[in-house]
C-alpha positions in Angstrom: 45.9 -22.8 17.4 44.6 -19.6 16.0 43.3 -16.7 18.1 40.3 -14.6 17.1 40.0 -10.9 18.1 36.8 -8.8 18.4 35.4 -5.9 20.3 34.0 -6.8 23.8 31.8 -5.1 26.4 33.1 -3.2 29.4 31.7 -5.9 31.8 33.5 -8.7 30.0 36.7 -6.6 29.9 36.6 -5.9 33.7 35.8 -9.5 34.7 38.9 -10.7 32.8 41.1 -8.1 34.5 39.6 -9.1 37.9 40.3 -12.8 37.3 44.0 -12.0 36.5 44.4 -10.0 39.7 45.5 -6.8 38.1 46.4 -4.9 34.9 47.6 -1.3 34.2 45.1 1.4 35.1 45.4 2.4 31.5 44.1 -1.0 30.4 40.6 -0.8 32.0 37.6 0.6 30.1 37.2 3.8 32.3 40.6 5.0 31.1 39.1 5.6 27.6 36.6 8.0 29.3 39.5 10.0 30.6 40.7 10.6 27.1 37.9 12.3 25.1 40.2 13.2 22.1 40.6 9.5 21.5 38.0 6.9 20.5 38.3 3.9 22.9 37.5 0.3 22.2 37.8 -2.8 24.3 39.3 -5.8 22.4 39.1 -9.4 23.4 41.3 -12.4 22.2 39.4 -15.7 22.0 40.8 -19.2 21.6 39.3 -21.9 19.4 37.0 -23.0 22.2 35.5 -19.4 22.4 37.2 -18.7 25.7 38.4 -15.1 26.4 42.2 -15.3 26.9 43.3 -11.7 26.5 42.0 -8.1 26.5 43.2 -4.7 25.5 42.0 -1.1 25.7 42.9 0.5 22.4 42.7 4.3 22.0 42.2 5.6 18.5 43.4 9.1 17.7 42.2 10.5 14.3 44.5 12.3 11.9 43.1 15.8 11.1 40.9 15.7 7.9 41.6 12.0 7.3 39.7 8.9 8.5 42.9 7.3 9.6 44.0 6.7 13.2 46.9 6.2 15.5 46.0 3.1 17.6 47.5 3.2 21.1 47.5 0.5 23.8 49.2 2.2 26.8 50.9 -0.4 29.1 49.1 -3.2 27.2 47.6 -5.3 25.8 46.8 -7.7 28.6 47.9 -10.9 26.9 50.3 -13.8 27.6 53.6 -12.0 26.9 55.6 -15.2 27.8 54.0 -17.1 24.8 56.7 -18.3 22.5 54.4 -17.7 19.5 53.8 -14.0 20.3 52.9 -13.2 16.7 49.8 -15.4 17.1 48.5 -12.7 19.5 49.7 -9.6 17.8 49.0 -10.4 14.1 45.2 -10.6 14.5 45.3 -7.3 16.5 47.2 -5.6 13.7 44.8 -7.0 11.1 41.8 -5.8 13.1 43.2 -2.3 13.7 44.2 -1.9 10.1 40.6 -2.7 9.1 39.5 0.0 11.6 41.6 2.5 9.7 44.8 2.6 11.8 47.9 3.7 10.0 50.1 2.8 13.0 49.9 0.9 16.2 51.7 1.8 19.4 51.8 -0.4 22.5 53.6 -0.7 25.8 54.3 -4.4 26.7 54.0 -4.7 30.6 57.2 -6.7 30.6 60.0 -6.0 33.1 63.5 -6.3 31.8 65.8 -5.2 34.7 65.5 -4.4 38.4 67.8 -2.4 40.7 67.5 -2.6 44.5 67.3 0.7 46.5 70.8 0.0 47.6 72.1 -0.4 44.1 70.3 2.9 43.1 71.9 4.7 46.1 75.4 3.4 45.1 74.8 4.4 41.5 73.8 8.0 42.5 77.0 8.2 44.7 79.2 6.9 41.9 80.7 10.0 40.0 81.4 7.7 37.0 77.8 6.6 36.6 75.8 8.8 34.2 72.6 6.8 33.7 70.9 4.0 35.6 70.6 2.0 32.4 74.4 1.8 32.2 74.7 0.5 35.8 74.7 -3.3 36.5 71.2 -4.4 37.4 70.4 -6.4 40.6 68.5 -8.8 38.4 67.8 -9.3 34.7 65.0 -11.3 33.0 66.4 -13.0 29.8 62.8 -13.9 28.7 62.1 -10.1 28.4 65.0 -9.8 25.9 63.5 -12.7 24.0 60.2 -10.8 23.8 62.1 -7.7 22.4 63.9 -10.0 19.8 60.5 -11.5 18.7 59.0 -8.0 18.3 61.8 -6.8 16.2 61.7 -9.9 13.9 57.9 -9.3 13.5 58.5 -5.7 12.3 57.9 -3.8 15.5 60.1 -0.8 16.3 61.0 0.4 19.8 60.4 4.1 20.2 63.1 6.1 22.0 61.9 8.4 24.8 61.4 11.9 23.4 61.0 13.7 26.7 63.5 14.9 29.3 65.7 12.1 30.6 63.2 9.3 29.9 60.1 11.3 30.7 58.5 11.0 27.3 55.1 11.8 25.8 54.2 8.1 26.2 54.5 6.0 29.4 57.6 5.8 31.6 60.2 3.1 30.8 61.8 3.4 34.3 59.6 3.3 37.4 60.1 2.8 41.1 58.0 0.3 43.1 57.6 -0.9 46.7 56.9 -4.6 46.9 54.2 -5.3 49.5 53.3 -9.0 48.9 54.2 -11.2 51.8 55.5 -8.3 53.9 54.1 -7.0 57.1 53.6 -3.2 57.5 56.4 -3.3 60.1 58.8 -4.9 57.5 57.8 -2.3 54.9 58.5 0.5 57.5 61.9 -1.1 58.4 62.7 -1.0 54.7 62.4 2.8 54.6 65.8 4.6 54.9 66.6 6.6 58.0 65.7 9.9 56.5 62.2 8.7 55.5 61.6 7.3 59.0 62.8 10.5 60.6 60.7 12.7 58.4 57.5 10.6 59.0 58.1 11.0 62.8 58.8 14.7 62.4 55.5 15.2 60.5 53.6 13.3 63.2 55.2 15.5 65.9 54.5 18.7 64.0 50.8 17.7 63.8 50.5 17.0 60.0 47.2 15.3 59.3 46.6 13.2 56.2 42.9 12.9 55.2 41.0 11.3 52.3 39.5 13.9 50.0 36.7 13.9 47.6 36.0 15.5 44.2 35.2 18.8 46.0 38.9 18.9 47.0 40.2 18.6 43.5 40.5 22.5 43.0 42.7 22.6 46.2 44.8 19.8 44.8 45.0 21.6 41.4 46.3 24.8 43.0 49.2 22.9 44.6 49.7 21.0 41.3 50.1 24.2 39.3 52.7 25.4 41.9 54.5 22.1 41.6 54.5 22.3 37.7 56.1 25.7 37.9 58.8 24.5 40.4 59.5 21.3 38.5 59.3 22.7 35.0 56.5 20.7 33.4 53.2 21.7 31.7 50.3 21.1 34.1 47.0 19.4 33.0 43.9 21.5 33.5 41.5 21.0 36.5 38.9 19.6 34.1 41.2 16.7 33.3 41.3 15.6 37.0 37.6 16.1 37.4 36.9 13.9 34.3 39.4 11.4 35.7 37.6 11.3 39.0 34.1 10.9 37.5 35.2 8.2 35.0 37.3 6.1 37.3 35.1 6.2 40.4 32.0 5.4 38.3 33.7 2.1 37.3 34.8 1.3 40.9 34.4 3.7 43.9 37.9 2.8 45.0 39.6 3.1 41.6 40.8 6.7 42.4 41.5 8.3 45.7 42.7 11.7 46.7 44.9 12.3 49.8 45.4 15.7 51.4 48.0 16.8 53.9 46.9 19.5 56.4 48.9 21.5 58.9 47.6 24.3 61.1 44.6 24.9 58.8 46.8 25.0 55.7 46.9 22.4 52.9 50.6 21.6 52.2 50.4 18.6 49.8 47.9 16.4 48.0 48.2 13.2 45.8 46.0 10.9 43.8 46.1 7.1 44.1 44.8 4.6 41.6 44.0 0.9 42.2 43.4 -2.0 39.9 43.3 -5.3 41.8 46.6 -5.9 43.6 48.4 -3.0 42.0 48.3 0.5 43.5 49.8 3.6 41.9 50.8 7.0 43.2 49.5 8.8 40.2 49.8 12.6 40.6 51.5 14.5 43.4 51.4 18.2 44.4 52.9 20.3 47.1 53.7 23.8 48.2 57.1 25.3 49.0 55.6 26.5 52.3 56.5 24.7 55.6 58.5 22.0 54.0 60.3 21.4 57.3 57.2 19.6 58.6 57.7 16.9 55.9 54.1 16.5 54.6 55.2 14.5 51.5 56.8 11.7 53.4 53.8 11.6 55.8 51.3 11.4 52.9 53.2 8.7 51.0 53.5 6.6 54.1 49.7 6.9 54.7 49.1 5.9 51.0 51.5 2.9 51.4 49.7 1.8 54.6 46.3 2.1 52.9 47.6 0.1 49.8 48.9 -2.6 52.2 45.4 -2.7 53.9 43.8 -3.1 50.5 45.9 -6.2 50.0 48.1 -4.7 47.3 51.1 -6.7 46.1 52.9 -3.6 45.0 52.8 0.2 45.6 54.0 1.8 42.4 55.6 5.3 42.5 55.5 5.5 38.7 58.1 7.2 36.6 61.7 8.0 37.5 64.5 9.6 35.5 67.4 7.3 34.6 69.9 10.2 34.7 72.3 10.1 37.6 73.9 13.5 37.0 73.9 15.8 40.1 73.0 18.9 37.9 69.7 17.4 36.8 66.7 18.6 38.8 64.9 15.3 38.5 67.6 13.5 40.5 66.0 14.7 43.8 62.8 12.8 42.8 64.8 9.6 42.2 66.4 10.0 45.7 63.0 10.6 47.3 61.5 7.4 45.8 64.6 5.3 46.4 64.2 6.2 50.1 61.2 3.9 50.3 63.5 0.9 50.1 61.8 -0.5 47.0 63.3 -1.2 43.7 63.8 0.5 40.3 62.4 -1.3 37.3 63.0 -1.0 33.6 60.1 -2.0 31.3 60.5 -3.1 27.7 59.4 0.4 26.5 56.9 1.4 23.9 56.8 -0.1 20.4 55.4 1.0 17.1 54.2 -1.0 14.1 53.7 1.2 10.9 50.7 -0.1 8.9 51.1 2.8 6.5 54.8 3.8 6.4 54.3 7.2 4.7 51.7 8.3 7.3 53.8 6.9 10.2 56.9 8.8 9.0 54.8 12.0 8.7 53.6 11.5 12.2 57.2 11.0 13.4 58.3 14.2 11.8 55.3 16.1 13.2 56.0 14.8 16.8 59.8 15.7 16.5 59.0 19.3 15.7 56.2 19.8 18.3 
């Protein structure tokens, strides 16, 4: 049975995602509006009966002075990744994108390979012989995910290795931390937090920390804290205009797609964070905090409020996004892993991002350019 691929409208794209229950926030039409340097297109896969069976948001980045594009499907496409005949899905996509002028296609299959419980992560951090999470025995492994990787390699796809610091690459994170919410009461989720987390939430409450929902008018306050966080944690911050564009684009598609939470204490704003929702999946997206009054624990209080709200929304999972896979004490990102592991959730390893060079010369040139940036 052959599959046909063609551009689809935003409404059709969104209805398909809604029927599936969820998809990555980077695979809904509004994400294309967040990225003005890319040309966005919604693609649909149709079976022989004309039924829509898959969708993908593809972002096309033009090469300077050439009408050739890098095609990128972040954390997508939204197709049947368990299908034994995976090439039946991907071959028409490659043909369509080649016709559109793409010299290479990059995608991030939303396929989980391994999981580590919070306890396994804690033990790995405490083990002086463990250097990386990926080298530690997983709590569970999905053999079908390894089959997907084999099929992609045989079809000519190449897995891209993370180019950033300790797994934090220019693309999307391969390792993430999630708190499962499906089938659990809020009391059960609270009991799953480690002692330090429960103590810190109580401490924040006693100290009078208040967590409130903010609006777009609070984005400048968030951004001030975010710039301070970037300096402290050694990353390059995005401009305020990025978050304003993000807010406008996402909330226009769905008023609840993006939320902003702000932690107040004695008239001072100590922390803020953005939360994204698509169906049953909720993400902690960007966090920001000041070094002032850390003893009142605003970050734990804010995260707990966001987890509670995600639970109230009926979310199946609260996703804390990227973690480092390094376990070395000297690495400044290890503290973030400890913080997220305190939620009692689990670390996940995705299949990673994969490239298909449609024009090998241009693809190689892009690789050299990215390596020297």
